[in-house]
N, C-alpha and C positions, 0 to 999 in steps of 0.2 A: 529757031524756037528751042528753048532750053529743055533738056531731059528731065522729066519729072519722076521721082520714085513711084513705083507701083504701090497701091494701097495694099494692106495686108490681105484683104479679102480677095483682091484680084490676083495676088500671088498665089494664095491657097487654091483658087480655082484653076489657076495655070498649072500648078503641081499636079492636082488631081487629074485634070484633063490630059496632060502630056505623059504623066508617068504612072500614077496610082490606079487609074482605070484599067490599064493593061495588066497589072498585078492583082486584080480582084477588087479594087476600089475601096480597100479598107486600110486604115492606119489608126493607131491609138492616138488620143489626144496628146499624151505625153510625148510620143514620138513626133507628132506634128509640130508641137511646141520646139522640141529640139532641132527639128529641121529648120523652122522659121528662124530660130536663134542663129543657125549657121548661115542663114541668108541675110543676117544683120536686121531682122524684125524685132522690135522691142517686144518683150514678153507680155506686158499688159495689152499692148496693141493686137497682138496675135490672139490672146485669150478672148478679147472683145470680139475680133473678127469671127473667131470660131463660134462664139455664142450666138452672134447674129446670123451666121450661115446655118446654124442648126435650127433656128425658128422657122 
């Protein structure tokens, strides 16, 4: 079975659950986008995932 890349929304949920929840659960959207860029997530894909997760 080939390794498939995580979807941006899955990666955001993982980051929140594993790291941010312990730190109060808050991060600015700009900082989250910067973090996603460091994890090689395309900017528009990250913005779209954030928008969908906010709904």
